C-alpha positions as CSV (number, residue, x, y, z in Angstrom):
1,M,41.5,83.1,119.1
2,T,40.3,86.6,119.5
3,G,37.7,85.8,116.8
4,K,39.0,89.0,114.7
5,R,39.5,88.2,110.9
6,M,43.5,87.6,109.8
7,Q,44.7,89.1,107.5
8,K,48.2,88.8,105.8
9,V,50.0,91.3,103.3
10,R,52.4,89.9,99.9
11,S,53.2,92.0,97.6
12,G,55.9,91.8,94.6
13,F,54.6,89.6,92.3
14,I,55.3,90.2,88.4
15,T,51.9,88.8,87.1
16,K,48.3,88.1,88.7
17,Q,48.2,84.6,88.1
18,E,51.2,84.5,90.0
19,G,49.7,86.8,93.1
20,E,47.0,84.6,93.0
21,A,48.6,81.1,93.0
22,A,50.4,82.3,96.3
23,V,47.0,82.9,97.8
24,A,45.8,79.7,97.2
25,V,48.8,78.4,98.7
26,S,48.1,80.2,101.6
27,I,44.7,78.8,102.0
28,Y,45.7,75.5,101.4
29,E,48.5,75.8,104.4
30,V,45.5,77.4,106.7
31,E,43.1,75.0,106.1
32,K,45.6,71.8,106.2
33,G,46.9,73.1,109.5
34,L,50.5,73.9,108.0
35,Y,50.3,77.8,108.3
36,V,52.8,79.0,111.5
37,K,52.7,82.9,111.7
38,E,56.4,84.8,111.8
39,T,56.7,86.1,114.9
40,T,59.7,87.8,116.6
41,Q,59.4,85.4,120.0
42,I,62.6,83.5,120.8
43,L,62.0,79.9,121.9
44,N,64.4,78.8,124.8
45,W,64.6,75.2,125.5
46,Q,67.4,72.8,126.1
47,M,67.9,69.1,125.3
48,S,68.5,67.0,128.5
49,G,70.9,64.3,128.2
């Protein structure tokens, strides 16, 4: 971590209530360690056997 604040922008919610619910879910995921940052990095691994 660089100590910089992380921001994620999402839009397209029909109502304010819908948007606020999505924010609550995002905060929960970050706090519980469930959030996985989207990336274009390719994971290359092979199963042995």
